[in-house]
C-alpha positions as CSV (number, residue, x, y, z in Angstrom):
1,M,96.0,45.8,-11.8
2,A,96.5,48.7,-13.7
3,D,98.4,46.7,-16.2
4,H,95.5,44.3,-16.6
5,I,93.1,47.1,-17.8
6,R,95.5,48.8,-19.8
7,R,96.1,44.8,-22.0
8,R,92.2,44.9,-22.1
9,R,91.7,48.0,-24.5
10,R,88.8,47.7,-26.2
11,P,86.4,50.4,-27.9
12,V,83.5,52.0,-26.4
13,R,80.8,51.6,-28.5
14,S,78.6,54.9,-29.4
15,W,75.4,53.8,-28.0
16,L,76.9,54.1,-24.5
17,F,78.0,57.5,-25.1
18,A,74.5,58.3,-25.7
19,V,73.0,56.3,-23.1
20,C,75.3,57.7,-20.7
21,G,74.5,61.7,-22.0
22,L,70.9,60.7,-21.5
23,A,71.6,59.3,-18.0
24,L,73.0,62.7,-17.0
25,L,71.0,64.9,-18.3
26,S,67.5,63.5,-16.7
27,V,69.8,63.1,-13.8
28,L,70.6,67.4,-13.5
29,W,66.9,68.0,-14.2
30,I,66.5,65.5,-11.3
31,I,68.9,68.0,-9.7
32,A,67.4,71.1,-10.8
33,H,64.2,70.7,-10.4
34,H,64.5,69.8,-6.9
35,I,66.9,72.4,-6.0
36,V,64.7,75.3,-7.3
37,I,61.6,74.2,-5.7
38,S,63.4,73.6,-2.0
39,L,64.5,77.1,-1.8
40,R,63.4,80.8,-1.8
41,Y,65.1,81.4,-5.4
42,A,64.9,84.8,-5.1
43,D,67.6,85.0,-2.2
44,S,70.1,82.9,-4.3
45,D,73.1,83.8,-6.1
46,F,71.1,83.2,-9.7
47,F,68.4,86.0,-8.7
48,T,71.7,88.4,-9.4
49,F,72.8,87.3,-12.7
50,W,69.0,87.0,-13.7
51,L,67.8,90.2,-12.7
52,G,71.0,91.7,-14.5
53,G,69.6,90.3,-17.5
54,R,65.7,90.8,-16.8
55,F,66.8,94.9,-16.3
56,V,68.9,94.8,-19.6
57,V,65.3,92.6,-21.3
58,S,63.2,95.5,-19.7
59,G,65.5,99.0,-20.9
60,L,66.1,99.2,-17.2
61,D,69.9,100.3,-15.4
62,P,71.5,97.5,-13.3
63,Y,73.7,100.3,-11.8
64,D,70.5,102.0,-10.5
65,A,70.7,101.2,-6.7
66,T,66.9,102.3,-6.0
67,I,65.4,100.7,-8.8
68,W,68.1,97.5,-8.3
69,T,66.8,97.4,-4.6
70,A,62.8,98.0,-5.6
71,A,63.1,95.6,-8.0
72,H,64.5,92.7,-5.0
73,N,61.3,93.7,-3.3
74,Q,58.9,93.0,-6.3
75,Y,60.0,89.7,-6.0
76,G,60.0,89.0,-3.1
77,A,63.7,88.7,-2.3
78,I,64.5,88.9,1.7
79,W,68.4,89.2,1.1
80,I,70.1,91.8,-0.9
81,P,73.6,91.4,-0.9
82,N,74.5,94.4,-3.1
83,P,73.3,97.9,-3.2
84,A,73.4,97.5,-7.0
85,Y,74.5,95.0,-9.9
86,V,78.3,94.3,-9.4
87,Y,79.0,92.7,-12.3
88,P,80.5,94.2,-15.5
89,L,77.3,94.8,-17.9
90,P,78.6,92.3,-21.1
91,L,76.8,89.6,-18.3
92,A,74.0,90.7,-17.9
93,V,73.4,91.3,-21.6
94,L,74.3,88.0,-22.3
95,M,72.1,86.4,-19.1
96,S,69.0,88.5,-20.8
97,P,67.9,85.4,-22.9
98,L,67.5,83.6,-19.0
99,G,66.1,86.9,-18.4
100,A,63.4,87.1,-20.7
101,I,61.5,83.9,-19.2
102,D,60.4,83.7,-15.4
103,L,63.0,83.1,-12.7
104,F,62.2,79.6,-11.8
105,S,62.1,78.2,-15.4
106,A,65.7,79.8,-15.6
107,Y,66.9,79.0,-12.7
108,Q,66.3,75.5,-13.4
109,I,67.5,75.8,-16.8
110,W,71.1,77.4,-15.7
111,I,71.7,74.5,-13.5
112,I,71.2,71.9,-16.2
113,L,73.5,74.1,-18.3
114,S,76.0,74.8,-15.8
115,G,76.1,70.4,-15.1
116,V,76.2,70.8,-18.6
117,M,79.7,72.7,-18.8
118,I,81.0,70.7,-15.8
119,L,80.5,67.7,-17.4
120,A,82.1,69.2,-20.6
121,A,84.9,70.7,-19.2
122,S,85.9,67.5,-17.4
123,W,86.1,66.0,-20.4
124,L,88.1,67.9,-22.1
125,V,90.4,68.1,-19.1
126,F,90.5,64.6,-18.6
127,G,90.0,63.0,-22.1
128,R,87.7,61.3,-24.4
129,P,87.5,57.6,-22.8
130,T,87.3,55.9,-26.2
131,Q,88.4,52.5,-25.0
132,R,87.1,50.7,-22.2
133,A,90.1,51.2,-19.9
134,D,89.9,54.5,-20.0
135,L,86.8,54.5,-18.9
136,A,88.2,53.0,-15.8
137,F,89.6,55.8,-15.2
138,A,87.0,58.2,-16.8
139,L,84.2,56.9,-13.7
140,P,85.9,57.4,-10.6
141,W,86.6,60.7,-11.7
142,L,83.9,62.1,-12.6
143,A,82.3,60.4,-9.5
144,G,84.8,62.8,-7.9
145,V,83.6,66.2,-10.1
146,L,79.8,65.2,-8.9
147,L,80.7,64.7,-5.5
148,F,83.5,67.8,-4.9
149,R,81.7,70.5,-2.8
150,P,82.4,73.4,-4.7
151,V,80.6,71.7,-7.7
152,I,77.2,71.1,-5.1
153,V,77.9,74.6,-4.4
154,T,77.7,76.3,-7.2
155,L,74.2,74.0,-8.9
156,R,72.5,74.9,-5.4
157,N,73.1,78.4,-5.4
158,G,73.6,78.8,-9.5
159,Q,76.5,80.7,-9.5
160,L,78.4,81.1,-12.5
161,G,81.5,78.5,-11.8
162,G,80.4,76.0,-14.7
163,F,80.5,78.7,-17.2
164,L,83.8,79.5,-16.5
165,L,85.7,76.0,-15.7
166,F,84.4,75.2,-19.1
167,V,85.6,78.4,-20.3
168,L,89.1,77.7,-19.2
169,A,88.9,73.6,-20.4
170,L,88.1,75.3,-23.7
171,G,91.3,77.7,-24.0
172,C,93.5,75.2,-22.7
173,S,92.6,73.0,-25.1
174,L,92.5,74.9,-28.5
175,A,96.0,76.7,-27.0
176,A,97.3,73.0,-26.7
177,D,96.3,72.4,-30.4
178,K,97.8,76.0,-31.7
179,K,94.7,77.6,-32.3
180,D,95.8,80.6,-30.5
181,W,93.3,83.1,-31.9
182,G,90.4,81.2,-30.6
183,A,91.9,80.3,-27.2
184,G,92.8,83.8,-26.8
185,A,88.9,85.1,-27.8
186,V,87.5,82.0,-25.8
187,M,89.9,82.7,-22.4
188,G,88.7,86.7,-22.8
189,F,85.3,85.2,-21.4
190,L,87.2,85.3,-18.0
191,S,87.1,89.1,-18.1
192,L,83.2,88.6,-17.1
193,K,84.0,88.1,-13.4
194,P,86.8,90.5,-12.9
195,A,87.5,89.9,-8.7
196,L,88.8,86.3,-9.6
197,D,89.5,85.6,-12.9
198,L,91.5,88.5,-14.6
199,P,94.2,87.7,-12.1
200,L,94.0,84.5,-13.6
201,L,94.1,85.4,-16.9
202,G,96.7,87.4,-16.2
203,L,98.8,85.0,-14.9
204,I,98.1,83.0,-18.1
205,V,98.5,86.0,-20.3
206,L,102.2,86.8,-19.5
207,W,103.1,83.0,-20.0
208,M,101.4,83.2,-23.6
209,L,103.8,86.2,-23.4
210,S,107.0,84.9,-22.8
211,R,106.1,82.3,-25.6
212,R,105.9,85.0,-27.8
213,R,102.2,83.6,-28.9
214,W,101.0,86.9,-29.5
215,R,97.9,85.4,-31.2
216,F,96.7,83.9,-28.0
217,V,96.8,87.5,-26.7
218,G,95.7,89.2,-29.8
219,G,92.5,86.9,-29.2
220,T,92.3,87.9,-25.8
221,L,92.2,91.2,-26.7
222,G,89.9,91.5,-28.9
223,S,87.7,89.1,-27.3
224,M,87.7,92.0,-24.5
225,T,87.1,94.6,-26.6
226,A,83.9,92.7,-28.1
227,L,82.7,92.0,-24.7
228,F,83.2,96.1,-23.3
229,L,81.8,97.2,-26.9
230,L,78.4,95.0,-26.3
231,G,78.4,97.0,-22.8
232,W,78.8,100.2,-24.2
233,I,76.2,99.5,-26.8
234,Y,73.8,99.4,-23.6
235,D,75.8,102.0,-21.7
236,P,79.0,103.8,-22.7
237,Q,79.7,104.9,-18.6
238,W,78.6,101.0,-17.6
239,V,83.0,100.5,-17.1
240,G,83.1,103.8,-14.1
241,R,79.4,102.5,-13.0
242,L,80.5,99.3,-12.1
243,A,83.5,101.0,-10.4
244,G,81.5,102.6,-8.2
245,S,78.8,99.7,-7.5
246,G,81.1,97.1,-7.0
247,S,84.3,98.3,-5.7
248,P,83.2,99.3,-2.3
249,K,81.9,95.6,-1.4
250,L,85.4,94.5,-2.6
251,F,87.4,96.6,0.1
252,F,85.0,95.4,2.8
253,Y,85.0,91.7,2.5
254,V,88.5,91.2,1.8
255,G,90.0,88.7,4.4
256,N,86.6,87.4,5.0
257,F,87.1,84.2,2.0
258,P,89.1,81.4,1.8
259,T,92.2,83.0,-0.1
260,A,95.4,84.1,1.0
261,W,93.9,87.1,2.6
262,G,91.9,84.9,4.6
263,L,94.0,82.7,5.7
264,G,96.1,85.6,7.1
265,T,92.8,86.4,9.2
266,A,92.6,83.0,10.6
267,L,96.5,82.9,11.5
268,C,96.1,86.5,12.6
269,G,92.8,86.0,14.4
270,S,91.5,88.9,13.3
271,R,91.8,91.6,10.4
272,G,94.0,94.1,10.7
273,T,97.4,95.5,10.0
274,C,98.4,91.6,10.8
275,S,95.6,90.4,8.4
276,W,96.6,92.7,5.6
277,L,100.6,91.9,5.6
278,L,100.7,88.3,5.9
279,G,97.7,87.7,3.9
280,G,99.3,90.3,1.0
281,G,102.9,88.3,1.9
282,L,101.2,85.0,1.1
283,A,99.4,86.4,-2.2
284,A,102.8,88.0,-3.1
285,A,104.6,84.7,-2.8
286,G,102.3,82.7,-5.0
287,T,102.3,84.9,-7.5
288,I,106.3,85.0,-7.4
289,S,106.7,82.1,-6.9
290,F,104.1,81.2,-10.2
291,A,106.7,83.5,-12.1
292,A,110.0,82.2,-11.0
293,A,108.8,78.6,-12.4
294,A,107.1,79.3,-15.5
295,Y,110.5,81.6,-15.9
296,L,112.8,78.4,-15.5
297,R,111.0,75.6,-16.9
298,R,110.0,77.9,-19.4
299,K,111.5,75.6,-22.2
300,S,109.3,72.6,-21.3
301,L,106.2,74.1,-19.7
302,Q,102.9,73.2,-21.8
303,V,99.7,74.8,-21.6
304,W,98.2,72.4,-19.3
305,E,100.4,72.6,-17.2
306,A,100.9,76.4,-17.3
307,A,96.9,76.6,-16.1
308,S,97.2,74.1,-13.5
309,L,99.8,76.1,-12.2
310,A,98.0,79.6,-12.5
311,V,94.9,79.0,-11.3
312,P,95.7,77.6,-7.5
313,V,97.7,81.0,-7.1
314,A,95.0,83.1,-9.0
315,L,92.7,81.7,-6.7
316,F,95.0,81.8,-3.4
317,A,96.1,85.2,-4.3
318,S,92.8,86.7,-5.4
319,P,91.0,89.4,-2.5
320,Y,87.3,88.4,-3.0
321,V,87.0,84.3,-3.9
322,G,83.8,81.9,-3.4
323,V,84.2,78.3,-2.0
324,Y,82.1,78.0,-5.4
325,D,85.1,79.6,-7.4
326,L,87.4,76.6,-6.3
327,L,85.7,74.5,-8.9
328,L,87.8,75.6,-11.8
329,L,89.8,73.3,-9.3
330,L,88.8,70.8,-11.5
331,L,91.3,72.2,-14.3
332,P,94.7,71.4,-12.5
333,I,93.6,68.4,-10.5
334,G,92.3,66.9,-14.1
335,A,95.0,67.6,-15.7
336,S,97.3,66.1,-12.9
337,L,95.4,62.8,-13.3
338,T,95.8,62.3,-16.4
339,R,99.7,63.2,-16.5
340,L,100.0,60.4,-13.4
341,R,97.8,58.0,-15.0
342,D,100.3,58.2,-18.4
343,R,102.9,57.6,-16.1
344,G,102.0,54.7,-14.8
345,T,101.0,55.9,-11.5
346,P,99.1,53.0,-9.7
347,Y,95.4,52.5,-10.9
348,L,94.1,52.9,-7.4
349,F,96.4,56.4,-6.2
350,V,94.7,57.9,-9.2
351,T,91.1,56.6,-9.3
352,T,90.9,57.1,-5.3
353,L,92.7,61.0,-5.0
354,P,89.5,62.6,-6.6
355,I,87.5,61.6,-3.6
356,W,90.4,62.2,-1.1
357,I,90.0,65.7,-2.6
358,D,86.2,65.7,-2.0
359,L,86.6,64.4,2.0
360,V,89.1,67.2,2.9
361,S,86.8,70.0,1.4
362,L,84.2,68.6,3.4
363,I,86.3,68.5,6.4
364,L,87.3,71.9,5.5
365,V,82.9,72.6,6.0
366,L,82.8,71.5,9.4
367,V,86.0,73.7,10.4
368,A,84.3,76.5,8.7
369,A,81.1,76.0,10.9
370,H,83.1,75.8,13.8
371,V,85.2,79.0,13.0
372,G,82.4,81.0,11.6
373,L,83.3,81.8,8.1
374,D,85.3,79.7,5.6
375,L,88.6,80.8,5.3
376,W,90.9,77.5,5.7
377,S,89.1,76.1,2.3
378,S,92.0,78.1,0.8
379,V,94.0,74.9,1.8
380,L,92.7,73.0,-1.2
381,D,94.6,75.5,-3.4
382,L,97.8,74.4,-1.8
383,L,97.0,70.7,-2.2
384,V,96.0,71.4,-5.7
385,L,99.5,72.8,-6.2
386,G,101.0,70.5,-4.7
387,L,99.2,67.9,-6.9
388,V,100.6,69.6,-9.7
389,W,104.3,69.5,-9.1
390,A,103.9,65.7,-7.7
391,A,102.7,65.6,-11.1
392,I,105.0,67.6,-13.7
393,G,108.3,67.8,-11.3
394,P,109.9,69.6,-8.6
395,P,109.9,73.3,-10.0
396,F,113.4,74.2,-10.1
397,G,114.6,70.6,-11.0
398,T,116.9,70.2,-13.4
399,K,115.4,67.2,-14.7
400,E,112.9,67.6,-17.0
401,R,109.6,65.5,-17.5
402,P,107.1,65.3,-20.5
403,G,104.2,68.0,-20.1
404,L,101.1,67.0,-18.5
405,S,98.9,65.4,-21.7
406,S,95.9,67.1,-22.8
407,A,92.9,65.7,-23.0
408,S,92.5,66.9,-27.2
């Protein structure tokens, strides 16, 4: 069947892209509207990001616990997850345009923007469908993306996953084209969510250092410095104040999320010495395996491959990861499927694999409902890591294969 599809490679007309784009935007607007009207949107994750932007617009201090709590009461929030703002101040500055408008409208706009960024990232990862044969692969991939549980949770909760996925995919695309200054500058925005993305960014930067791609490292440091100064202009003490507001929560909740630490809690039956040792051991094993594989495959490993390995390892090893953060797994899934497609893997396998991954993620919801905590979703990291190795070859084998196809 795949051979039959490849023989009928006809160009896709530009009007078809325009029609599909308008249809997707309409669907996103309908989804955004129905999500927002069905929620107490002052009790959503997005409210935290919006309120941070609102504070910047109003000239208030988001790290002041008293004012932060009072603002929740002012907007009718019942759920107050954090005693103060727990994200880097530059994120609040960047969210200030949304903070300048009412919460209802801002929430809808953010859901639409998140959907667009997820689709754009999927476009970069899986490749632009310029032929009708490509559409035969791209459409099932799109269905898999839209049904992926982290995508649904991200859009519903108004989380940052769509933005972070787009940043990661765009950075990889630029780096694959040897535009290292721009790639590093884009990747620096991952630092806006430190608990998750600094480990991921660290793995990617270490791999770039091993390849002596100094411009990428320089672009990353330059971007992070610019973000620091953006917050410093508003509050020169913001880094210390962030550490004071975010560290207690990070320490308290380690072991309650779908990570190696959470898997340690699940396997040990409770939090304690066993879970800390097992979780730490699993996290260390994942990180060491990435370093070893990156070193042993340093001559053949390409940008998309390195990122595809780094994403599940970082998600697994990070202490604080929500199920919405697993949205980043779309990058290694899409890049691996692209590689399998280009190697001539059977069409039905490549196009149905995203749906099978979706089913696994939904089954893990049932497990989470039974256990009471979503700890076992970390299994997705391990499954995706296995998929990446299946696409690029054994980590310690002697036979080298061509790299994962970049979408560019």
